[in-house]
C-alpha positions as CSV (number, residue, x, y, z in Angstrom):
1,M,15.8,15.9,-9.4
2,D,13.0,16.5,-6.8
3,R,12.4,14.2,-3.8
4,Q,9.4,12.4,-5.4
5,K,11.3,11.7,-8.6
6,K,14.3,10.4,-6.6
7,I,12.0,8.0,-4.8
8,V,10.5,6.7,-8.0
9,H,14.0,6.3,-9.5
10,M,15.0,4.2,-6.5
11,F,12.1,1.9,-7.1
12,D,13.0,1.6,-10.8
13,Q,16.4,0.4,-9.8
14,I,15.1,-2.4,-7.4
15,A,12.1,-3.5,-9.4
16,T,13.4,-6.8,-10.7
17,R,14.3,-8.1,-7.2
18,Y,11.6,-6.3,-5.2
19,D,9.4,-9.3,-4.7
20,L,12.2,-11.5,-3.4
21,A,13.4,-8.8,-1.0
22,N,9.9,-8.3,0.4
23,R,9.4,-12.0,1.1
24,V,12.8,-12.4,2.7
25,L,12.7,-9.2,4.8
26,S,9.2,-9.8,6.1
27,F,9.7,-13.6,6.5
28,G,6.7,-14.0,4.3
29,S,4.4,-12.2,6.7
30,D,3.5,-9.5,4.2
31,V,1.5,-12.1,2.3
32,G,-0.8,-12.7,5.3
33,W,-1.1,-9.0,5.9
34,R,-2.3,-8.4,2.4
35,K,-4.7,-11.2,2.3
36,R,-6.3,-10.1,5.6
37,A,-6.6,-6.5,4.3
38,C,-8.5,-7.7,1.1
39,R,-10.7,-10.1,3.1
40,K,-11.7,-7.5,5.7
41,A,-12.4,-4.8,3.2
42,L,-14.6,-7.1,1.1
43,D,-16.4,-8.2,4.2
44,L,-17.1,-4.6,5.2
45,Y,-18.1,-3.5,1.7
46,K,-20.7,-6.2,1.3
47,R,-21.3,-6.0,-2.4
48,A,-21.8,-8.9,-4.7
49,S,-20.4,-7.0,-7.7
50,I,-17.8,-4.3,-8.0
51,E,-17.0,-2.3,-11.1
52,R,-13.4,-1.4,-10.3
53,I,-10.7,-2.0,-7.6
54,V,-7.7,0.3,-7.9
55,D,-4.4,-0.4,-6.3
56,V,-2.2,2.7,-6.1
57,A,1.6,2.4,-5.9
58,C,0.9,-1.2,-7.1
59,G,4.5,-2.0,-7.6
60,T,4.9,-5.4,-9.2
61,G,1.2,-6.2,-9.0
62,D,1.0,-8.6,-6.0
63,M,-1.8,-6.7,-4.3
64,L,-4.0,-6.9,-7.4
65,A,-3.6,-10.7,-7.4
66,F,-4.6,-10.9,-3.7
67,W,-7.7,-8.8,-4.5
68,Q,-8.7,-11.1,-7.3
69,K,-8.1,-14.3,-5.2
70,E,-10.1,-13.0,-2.2
71,A,-12.9,-11.7,-4.4
72,M,-13.2,-15.0,-6.1
73,K,-13.3,-16.9,-2.8
74,K,-16.2,-14.6,-1.6
75,G,-18.0,-14.9,-4.9
76,V,-17.7,-11.1,-5.6
77,A,-17.7,-10.3,-9.3
78,V,-15.1,-7.6,-10.2
79,R,-15.1,-6.0,-13.7
80,E,-11.7,-4.4,-13.5
81,Y,-8.6,-4.6,-11.4
82,L,-6.4,-1.5,-12.1
83,G,-2.8,-0.9,-10.9
84,I,-1.3,2.6,-10.8
85,D,2.3,3.3,-10.1
86,P,4.7,6.1,-11.0
87,S,7.6,3.7,-11.5
88,G,8.0,2.4,-15.1
89,G,10.3,-0.3,-13.8
90,M,7.8,-1.7,-11.4
91,L,5.0,-1.6,-13.9
92,E,7.1,-3.5,-16.4
93,V,7.5,-6.3,-13.9
94,A,3.8,-6.2,-13.0
95,Q,2.7,-6.5,-16.7
96,K,4.9,-9.5,-17.2
97,K,3.6,-11.2,-14.0
98,F,0.0,-10.3,-14.3
99,P,-0.8,-9.3,-18.0
100,H,-4.6,-9.7,-17.4
101,F,-4.7,-6.7,-15.1
102,A,-4.9,-3.1,-16.3
103,Y,-2.2,-0.6,-15.5
104,L,-1.5,3.2,-15.6
105,Q,1.7,5.1,-14.9
106,A,0.8,8.0,-12.6
107,Y,1.4,9.5,-9.2
108,A,-1.0,8.9,-6.3
109,Q,-1.6,12.7,-6.0
110,Q,-2.6,12.9,-9.7
111,L,-4.8,10.0,-10.5
112,P,-6.0,9.9,-14.2
113,L,-9.4,8.6,-13.2
114,S,-12.9,10.1,-13.3
115,D,-14.8,11.2,-10.2
116,E,-16.5,8.4,-8.3
117,S,-15.1,5.7,-10.7
118,A,-14.0,3.1,-8.1
119,E,-15.5,1.1,-5.2
120,I,-12.2,0.2,-3.6
121,V,-8.8,2.0,-3.6
122,S,-5.8,0.4,-1.8
123,I,-2.3,1.5,-1.2
124,T,0.1,-1.0,0.5
125,Y,3.4,0.2,1.9
126,G,3.3,3.2,-0.5
127,I,1.8,6.1,1.3
128,R,5.1,6.8,3.0
129,N,6.6,7.4,-0.4
130,V,4.1,10.0,-1.4
131,V,5.5,13.4,-0.8
132,E,2.2,15.3,-1.2
133,R,0.2,12.9,1.0
134,E,-2.8,15.2,1.6
135,K,-3.3,15.6,-2.2
136,A,-3.2,11.8,-2.5
137,F,-5.9,11.5,0.1
138,E,-8.0,14.1,-1.7
139,E,-7.6,12.1,-4.9
140,F,-8.5,8.8,-3.2
141,F,-11.7,10.5,-1.9
142,R,-12.5,12.0,-5.3
143,V,-12.3,8.7,-7.3
144,L,-14.2,6.6,-4.7
145,K,-17.9,6.2,-5.1
146,P,-20.1,7.1,-2.2
147,G,-19.7,4.3,0.4
148,G,-16.4,3.3,-1.3
149,V,-13.6,1.9,0.8
150,L,-9.9,3.0,1.2
151,V,-7.5,0.3,2.3
152,I,-4.0,1.3,3.6
153,L,-1.3,-1.1,4.8
154,E,1.7,0.7,6.2
155,F,4.7,0.8,8.5
156,T,3.8,3.6,10.9
157,K,6.1,5.3,13.3
158,K,6.1,3.8,16.8
159,E,7.6,4.9,20.1
160,R,10.2,2.3,21.1
161,Q,9.7,1.5,24.7
162,G,10.2,-2.2,25.7
163,V,12.9,-4.8,24.9
164,L,10.8,-6.1,22.0
165,D,10.4,-2.7,20.5
166,R,14.2,-2.2,20.7
167,G,14.6,-5.5,19.0
168,V,12.3,-4.4,16.1
169,E,14.2,-1.2,15.8
170,F,17.6,-3.0,15.6
171,Y,16.2,-5.3,12.9
172,M,14.9,-2.3,10.9
173,Q,17.9,-0.1,11.3
174,K,20.8,-2.7,11.0
175,V,19.7,-6.1,9.8
176,L,17.1,-5.0,7.1
177,P,19.4,-2.7,5.2
178,F,22.2,-5.3,5.1
179,I,19.9,-8.2,4.0
180,G,18.0,-6.0,1.6
181,G,21.2,-4.7,0.1
182,L,22.4,-8.3,-0.5
183,V,19.1,-9.5,-2.0
184,S,18.4,-6.4,-4.2
185,G,21.9,-5.2,-4.9
186,N,20.9,-1.8,-3.7
187,K,21.7,-1.2,0.0
188,E,20.8,2.5,-0.2
189,A,17.2,1.6,-1.1
190,Y,16.9,-0.5,2.0
191,E,18.5,2.1,4.2
192,Y,15.8,4.4,2.9
193,L,13.0,2.1,4.3
194,P,13.7,2.4,8.1
195,N,14.5,6.1,7.7
196,S,11.2,6.7,5.9
197,I,9.4,5.0,8.8
198,D,11.2,7.2,11.3
199,H,10.1,10.3,9.5
200,F,6.5,9.1,8.9
201,L,3.4,9.4,11.0
202,T,2.2,7.5,14.0
203,T,-1.0,5.5,13.6
204,K,-3.1,8.2,15.3
205,Q,-1.6,10.9,13.1
206,L,-2.5,9.0,10.0
207,V,-6.0,8.4,11.2
208,D,-6.3,12.1,11.9
209,E,-5.2,13.0,8.4
210,L,-7.7,10.5,6.9
211,E,-10.6,12.0,8.9
212,Q,-9.5,15.5,8.0
213,S,-9.7,14.4,4.3
214,G,-13.4,13.4,4.8
215,F,-13.0,9.7,5.5
216,V,-14.7,7.7,8.2
217,M,-12.5,5.1,9.9
218,R,-14.1,1.6,9.9
219,Y,-11.3,-0.7,10.9
220,L,-7.8,-0.5,12.4
221,R,-5.5,-3.3,13.2
222,S,-1.8,-3.7,13.9
223,F,0.2,-6.8,12.9
224,S,3.5,-8.4,14.2
225,F,3.9,-6.3,17.3
226,G,2.9,-3.1,15.6
227,V,5.4,-3.4,12.7
228,S,2.5,-3.1,10.1
229,T,-0.9,-1.4,10.5
230,L,-4.1,-1.9,8.5
231,F,-6.4,1.1,8.0
232,I,-9.8,0.8,6.4
233,A,-11.7,4.0,5.9
234,Q,-15.0,4.8,4.0
235,K,-16.3,7.6,1.9
236,G,-19.7,8.8,3.0
237,E,-22.6,6.5,3.5
238,D,-22.6,3.6,6.0
239,L,-21.5,0.2,4.8
């Protein structure tokens, strides 16, 4: 089994308890991060109507629900919310939770969508798990309409310097795998999380890759002492 398939298999195994683990391990902070990502992207895009919002690596569908709620608050009419994920287990949970959204099972680097068929593409805490990341960025760029927006929320690699940084590192390396293992019943999956962050990119490196893929950075913000970072980039024309 190749690395990408192993990662997908891991998410299949933890799908039914994934939401609970997320809320517990982030102390509920991930809810606020997701809301702010949707809100800021919609503010920047400035359109009264949107044909399609695509959430890649959608997991159990939570981000789609946040997109819908924030769009409704702003009076933005969205024709379709589409979730894409390679994990059948995750999609099964998503379809039970949010049956009114559309779903496709596919990899980020092989999106089964037409060129310029979406106004917004998001991927939250999933780009670390994409082995062929550059291909995924090419796909995001391809399916976005001119002026379309890419939204990424991710745990980026950070140089640990101060006492607070060391505290964050201790939580991620020791506490998180233990609690995650108890909640999900799969400690190995939550040992993977901090290791995947350590082997991932810094914020600057991710920005560089996005720009090399043709995107223009529009917004960058870190949350909770740099634990999570929001990237909003645009394809082509000014917003």
